[in-house]
C-alpha positions, 0 to 999 in steps of 0.5 A: 481519551486524549492522545499524542495528537491532542497534546500537540494541538493543545500546545498550538492552542496555547501559543497560537490561539488565533489558529483555533478554527483550523486545529480540528483539521490538524488533529484529524490529519495528524491522526490519519498520518499516525495511523498510516505510520503505525500500520505501515510498521506492522504491514512491513513486518508481515511482508519481511517475514515473506522476504518481501518489501511492501513495494515488492509485494505490490508488484507480485500482487498486481500480477497475481490479480491479473489471473492466468497467465499472471502477466503485464507489461512493465509500463502497465505495472508502473502505471498501476502502481504509480511508479516511475520507469526507474522505480519499476525497473529496480523492483523488477530487477530484485524480484527477477533476481529472487526468481519470483518473476521473469521478463519475457520478450513479447512475441508480437513486439520484439522491442517490448517485454512482458512480466510473468509471475513464476511458480515461486512468485505465485506461491510467495504472493499467495502465502503473503496475502493470507498473512497480510489479510490476517494482519489487517483484520488484527489492525482493525479488530478494535472497530465494530463492523459498523465503525468500519463501514462508517470509516470506509464511507468517510475515507472514500468521500475524502479520497474522492474529494482529493482527486484521482490517483 
């Protein structure tokens, strides 16, 4: 079953036959990129239905996964989400304006703040994650349980080889 990546590889094969040994890698990486791009569209649509971007969901989910009292420092959040301080501040500003989180002065260090999930933020992230997981099940629905395990194993191996986050 040929796909658009096969067509691109075949075009390269025709004009640069000397690249043949590396074209298989091009095909694999090209398919990974297309999977990410197509899945991202579907994932974004789910979060948009909840009034969130992927990045905003990531912030709320990071706080939710902490358990009660659902709080982290901005620095810990930024590190966890691999964001610059400026990128973190922008997300926090939007989520705070929406009433989904709040900044509180750290009682132990007045120069520092902690980020807390509000009750509205908790409700929003809990609803969004249910729909997100259902969507991910649909995205992977064509794969058998064995296919998923194999794919997970191979991706884990590739991620380990590419290095730490």
